[in-house]
NUDREN-232517 format. One record per residue: x, y, z of N, C-alpha, C in turn. Coordinates in steps of 0.05 Angstrom, whole numbers, padded with zeros to 5 digits, always signed. Example, Ala and Ser with C-alpha at 12.3 -4.5 7.8 and 13.67 -1.06 7.14 Angstrom:
+00264-00114+00156+00246-00090+00156+00264-00066+00156 +00257-00045+00142+00273-00021+00143+00258+00001+00157 
***
This chain:
+00017-00024+00000+00000+00000+00000+00018+00025+00000 +00039+00025+00017+00058+00047+00018+00071+00052-00009 +00078+00030-00023+00090+00032-00050+00071+00045-00069 +00045+00037-00068+00025+00047-00086+00021+00077-00082 +00022+00085-00056+00020+00114-00050+00042+00130-00062 +00067+00120-00060+00090+00134-00071+00088+00136-00101 +00079+00114-00114+00076+00114-00143+00055+00135-00152 +00033+00137-00137+00012+00156-00144+00023+00185-00142 +00039+00190-00121+00050+00216-00117+00069+00223-00140 +00085+00204-00149+00104+00209-00171+00089+00215-00197 +00068+00199-00202+00053+00204-00226+00039+00231-00226 +00028+00238-00203+00014+00263-00199+00033+00287-00204 +00057+00284-00192+00077+00306-00195+00087+00308-00224 +00091+00286-00237+00101+00287-00265+00080+00299-00283 +00054+00295-00277+00033+00307-00293+00034+00337-00291 +00039+00349-00267+00042+00377-00265+00067+00388-00280 +00089+00372-00278+00114+00380-00292+00109+00381-00321 +00095+00362-00332+00089+00360-00361+00073+00385-00369 +00052+00390-00354+00035+00413-00361+00051+00439-00360 +00069+00442-00340+00085+00466-00338+00103+00469-00361 +00116+00447-00370+00134+00448-00393+00118+00456-00418 +00094+00445-00421+00078+00451-00445+00071+00481-00445 +00064+00492-00422+00058+00520-00420+00081+00537-00428 +00105+00530-00418+00129+00545-00425+00136+00543-00455 +00131+00518-00466+00136+00514-00494+00118+00532-00511 +00092+00534-00503+00073+00550-00518+00082+00580-00517 +00090+00589-00493+00099+00617-00490+00124+00622-00506 +00142+00602-00507+00167+00605-00521+00162+00607-00551 +00145+00589-00562+00139+00589-00590+00124+00614-00599 +00110+00627-00580+00094+00651-00586+00112+00676-00587 +00138+00673-00581+00156+00696-00582+00157+00707-00610 +00157+00734-00613+00156+00746-00639+00179+00737-00658 +00202+00730-00646+00225+00721-00662+00220+00694-00675 +00201+00679-00664+00194+00653-00676+00173+00655-00698 +00161+00678-00701+00139+00682-00720+00147+00698-00744 +00164+00718-00740+00172+00736-00762+00201+00744-00759 +00214+00751-00781+00241+00761-00779+00241+00787-00763 +00264+00794-00751+00266+00818-00737+00264+00842-00756 +00252+00864-00746+00250+00888-00763+00226+00887-00780 +00228+00902-00802+00205+00906-00820+00214+00907-00849 +00198+00896-00868+00206+00896-00896+00214+00924-00907 +00203+00945-00895+00209+00972-00905+00239+00979-00901 +00253+00963-00884+00281+00968-00880+00298+00959-00904 +00287+00944-00921+00301+00936-00946+00298+00958-00966 +00321+00970-00974+00321+00992-00992+00328+00984-01021 +00340+00961-01024+00348+00952-01051+00323+00946-01068 +00322+00958-01091+00298+00953-01108+00298+00926-01121 +00274+00916-01128+00271+00891-01142+00276+00897-01172 +00289+00878-01186+00294+00882-01215+00323+00882-01221 +00331+00894-01243+00359+00894-01252+00372+00920-01242 +00398+00918-01236+00413+00941-01227+00443+00936-01231 +00459+00957-01228+00487+00955-01228+00497+00959-01199 +00513+00940-01189+00523+00942-01162+00553+00935-01163 +00570+00952-01154+00599+00948-01155+00608+00944-01184 +00594+00957-01203+00601+00954-01231+00593+00927-01242 +00575+00914-01229+00567+00886-01236+00537+00886-01239 +00527+00874-01261+00498+00873-01266+00486+00851-01248 +00464+00859-01235+00451+00841-01216+00421+00842-01221 +00408+00819-01217+00379+00818-01219+00368+00806-01194 +00347+00819-01183+00334+00809-01159+00305+00804-01164 +00296+00780-01157+00268+00772-01161+00256+00766-01134 +00230+00771-01131+00216+00765-01106+00200+00789-01097 +00190+00788-01073+00194+00766-01053+00173+00744-01057 +00180+00720-01046+00163+00697-01046+00160+00688-01017 +00137+00676-01009+00135+00666-00982+00156+00644-00977 +00166+00643-00952+00187+00624-00946+00181+00611-00919 +00172+00586-00919+00168+00571-00895+00144+00581-00879 +00143+00573-00854+00122+00581-00836+00127+00609-00826 +00106+00622-00814+00110+00649-00805+00110+00669-00827 +00126+00690-00824+00126+00712-00843+00152+00714-00858 +00165+00691-00863+00190+00692-00878+00186+00698-00908 +00206+00710-00920+00206+00716-00949+00232+00707-00961 +00231+00703-00987+00256+00696-01001+00259+00712-01027 +00283+00715-01035+00290+00730-01060+00310+00713-01075 +00310+00717-01102+00330+00704-01118+00349+00727-01128 +00375+00723-01123+00395+00742-01131+00412+00729-01153 +00413+00742-01176+00427+00730-01200+00449+00748-01210 +00472+00737-01215+00494+00752-01227+00496+00748-01257 +00516+00760-01269+00519+00759-01299+00544+00746-01308 +00558+00731-01290+00583+00718-01298+00578+00693-01314 +00599+00677-01317+00598+00653-01334+00596+00627-01318 +00602+00628-01293+00602+00603-01277+00574+00597-01265 +00568+00571-01263+00543+00563-01252+00547+00548-01226 +00525+00547-01210+00526+00533-01184+00520+00503-01187 +00533+00487-01171+00525+00460-01167+00514+00459-01138 +00488+00453-01136+00475+00453-01109+00478+00426-01095 +00477+00404-01111+00479+00378-01099+00505+00365-01107 +00525+00368-01091+00552+00359-01098+00552+00328-01100 +00536+00314-01084+00536+00285-01086+00527+00276-01113 +00508+00290-01125+00499+00282-01152+00522+00286-01172 +00536+00309-01169+00559+00314-01187+00580+00292-01183 +00586+00285-01158+00606+00264-01153+00598+00238-01165 +00572+00231-01163+00562+00206-01175+00565+00206-01205 +00560+00229-01217+00563+00232-01246+00591+00228-01255 +00610+00239-01238+00638+00238-01246+00652+00211-01240 +00642+00198-01219+00656+00174-01210+00640+00148-01214 +00614+00151-01221+00598+00127-01224+00597+00116-01252 +00577+00100-01257+00575+00086-01283+00568+00106-01306 +00556+00128-01298+00547+00148-01319+00568+00170-01323 +00593+00163-01317+00614+00184-01319+00615+00197-01347 +00616+00223-01346+00618+00238-01371+00646+00250-01374 +00663+00239-01391+00690+00249-01394+00692+00278-01400 +00709+00292-01386+00714+00321-01392+00699+00339-01372 +00673+00334-01368+00657+00352-01352+00667+00353-01323 +00678+00331-01313+00686+00330-01285+00709+00349-01279 +00724+00356-01298+00747+00374-01294+00737+00403-01293 +00712+00408-01298+00701+00436-01299+00692+00446-01272 +00694+00429-01251+00686+00438-01224+00709+00452-01210 +00704+00477-01201+00724+00492-01186+00726+00480-01158 +00749+00481-01147+00754+00473-01119+00755+00498-01102 +00733+00503-01087+00732+00528-01072+00730+00552-01089 +00739+00575-01079+00737+00599-01095+00757+00598-01119 +00747+00601-01143+00765+00599-01167+00784+00622-01169 +00808+00617-01179+00828+00638-01184+00819+00652-01210 +00828+00678-01213+00820+00693-01237+00826+00680-01263 +00848+00664-01265+00856+00652-01290+00845+00624-01294 +00829+00614-01275+00819+00587-01277+00797+00586-01298 +00796+00564-01313+00776+00561-01334+00752+00544-01326 +00751+00535-01301+00728+00518-01292+00702+00533-01294 +00681+00518-01299+00655+00530-01305+00634+00527-01283 +00640+00510-01263+00620+00505-01242+00633+00508-01214 +00617+00518-01195+00627+00521-01168+00606+00509-01149 +00615+00499-01127+00596+00488-01107+00581+00511-01094 +00555+00510-01095+00539+00532-01083+00545+00534-01053 +00550+00512-01040+00556+00512-01011+00582+00528-01005 +00602+00524-01022+00628+00539-01018+00623+00569-01021 +00608+00576-01041+00602+00605-01045+00586+00617-01023 +00564+00604-01016+00546+00614-00995+00560+00615-00968 +00578+00597-00962+00592+00597-00937+00611+00621-00935 +00623+00629-00957+00640+00653-00957+00623+00678-00951 +00600+00679-00964+00582+00702-00959+00573+00702-00930 +00566+00679-00919+00558+00677-00891+00580+00687-00872 +00604+00680-00877+00627+00688-00860+00629+00719-00861 +00626+00731-00884+00628+00760-00886+00605+00774-00871 +00581+00762-00873+00558+00773-00858+00563+00772-00828 +00573+00749-00819+00577+00746-00790+00600+00765-00781 +00620+00769-00798+00642+00787-00791+00631+00816-00788 +00610+00822-00802+00597+00848-00800+00577+00850-00777 +00574+00828-00762+00557+00829-00739+00529+00820-00743 +00523+00806-00765+00496+00797-00771+00494+00767-00769 +00474+00757-00757+00469+00728-00755+00461+00718-00783 +00476+00698-00793+00470+00687-00820+00477+00657-00819 +00464+00643-00837+00469+00614-00839+00464+00605-00868 +00471+00580-00873+00467+00569-00900+00452+00542-00896 +00432+00537-00913+00417+00513-00910+00404+00502-00935 +00395+00478-00934+00379+00465-00955+00350+00465-00946 +00332+00464-00966+00303+00464-00960+00296+00486-00940 +00308+00509-00944+00306+00531-00925+00278+00542-00922 +00262+00538-00943+00234+00549-00942+00214+00526-00937 +00223+00505-00925+00204+00483-00917+00197+00463-00938 +00213+00463-00961+00207+00444-00982+00211+00415-00972 +00194+00398-00981+00198+00369-00975+00215+00356-00997 +00223+00332-00991+00241+00317-01009+00228+00315-01037 +00244+00321-01057+00236+00321-01085+00220+00345-01094 +00212+00363-01075+00198+00387-01083+00218+00407-01095 +00209+00425-01112+00226+00445-01123+00238+00462-01100 +00264+00466-01101+00277+00482-01080+00288+00466-01058 +00282+00439-01056+00291+00423-01034+00321+00422-01033 +00334+00418-01055+00363+00416-01055+00378+00441-01061 +00364+00464-01059+00376+00489-01066+00390+00502-01041 +00416+00508-01044+00430+00521-01023+00419+00550-01020 +00414+00558-00995+00402+00584-00990+00418+00598-00968 +00423+00624-00972+00434+00641-00952+00411+00652-00935 +00413+00650-00908+00391+00657-00891+00400+00678-00871 +00383+00699-00869+00387+00720-00849+00360+00722-00833 +00361+00734-00810+00337+00735-00792+00329+00764-00786 +00339+00783-00800+00334+00811-00794+00332+00826-00820 +00309+00841-00823+00306+00857-00848+00328+00878-00850 +00339+00886-00828+00361+00906-00829+00386+00895-00842 +00388+00868-00845+00412+00855-00856+00409+00849-00886 +00385+00853-00897+00379+00844-00924+00396+00860-00945 +00397+00886-00942+00413+00902-00962+00442+00894-00962 +00453+00890-00938+00481+00882-00936+00485+00854-00948 +00465+00836-00944+00467+00809-00955+00467+00810-00985 +00451+00827-00997+00450+00830-01026+00476+00842-01036 +00486+00862-01022+00512+00875-01030+00535+00855-01029 +00534+00838-01008+00555+00818-01005+00553+00797-01026 +00529+00788-01032+00525+00769-01054+00535+00780-01080 +00529+00805-01086+00538+00818-01111+00568+00819-01112 +00581+00827-01090+00610+00829-01088+00623+00802-01093 +00612+00781-01080+00624+00755-01083+00618+00743-01111 +00594+00748-01121+00588+00738-01148+00606+00750-01169 +00613+00776-01165+00632+00788-01183+00660+00775-01180 +00668+00770-01155+00695+00758-01151+00696+00730-01161 +00674+00715-01159+00673+00687-01167+00665+00684-01197 +00656+00706-01209+00646+00706-01237+00621+00688-01239 +00602+00693-01222+00578+00676-01221+00557+00687-01240 +00545+00670-01256+00523+00677-01273+00499+00659-01267 +00492+00657-01242+00471+00639-01234+00456+00652-01210 +00435+00638-01201+00418+00649-01179+00426+00637-01152 +00425+00654-01132+00428+00645-01104+00404+00655-01089 +00391+00637-01074+00367+00645-01059+00376+00658-01032 +00363+00680-01026+00367+00694-01001+00340+00693-00986 +00341+00682-00962+00317+00679-00946+00319+00697-00921 +00296+00710-00915+00294+00726-00890+00273+00712-00873 +00282+00699-00852+00265+00681-00837+00265+00686-00807 +00244+00677-00793+00246+00677-00764+00268+00658-00755 +00277+00662-00730+00296+00643-00720+00282+00616-00715 +00297+00595-00714+00286+00568-00709+00283+00565-00679 +00258+00563-00670+00253+00562-00641+00248+00533-00633 +00262+00524-00612+00259+00497-00602+00241+00497-00577 +00237+00474-00566+00221+00471-00542+00239+00468-00518 +00237+00485-00498+00254+00483-00474+00248+00459-00458 +00269+00448-00445+00265+00425-00427+00256+00435-00400 +00237+00421-00387+00227+00429-00362+00249+00428-00341 +00249+00448-00323+00269+00448-00302+00262+00429-00280 
***
């Protein structure tokens, strides 16, 4: 009987702990940072369309909805000759597998290409990572991800490398940095830029 009483007390206590954790989780997920990016879209001053930036022609498309909440995405395109490879594993399979295409495998740049290199493709992850580092050095939270706007496997955009920021105040600098790096890398392809809420997790009950 004493054992049963202790068991009931433990179950009763754990029920309250569970409910408390759920309440905190709801409050945490309701935080404005979990619903919308920081700031306001009016803080973005860069116009949509074609422009010259750093003597480099740039085209910006969007905005499009991105994921849950109030996230938005833009496509930023340069005028160079090199293209992005978003899924390096597919490229590696093509080069090393049964469907090997002679010649094409030598066209992949390793990291940032040198000015005199003739390679025609760069890894989108390498490029986006360099942009992310420059954004963080300027004091802005930035990351790089796949399926950044909530795409499921095999949906369009699922395998697309995306530069992500969480503050509308950082968007203009992100576009400027993309333009500067696209010029340096001679990119003539699109990179997606997403402005998203931060990813909010569920806190563990104390």
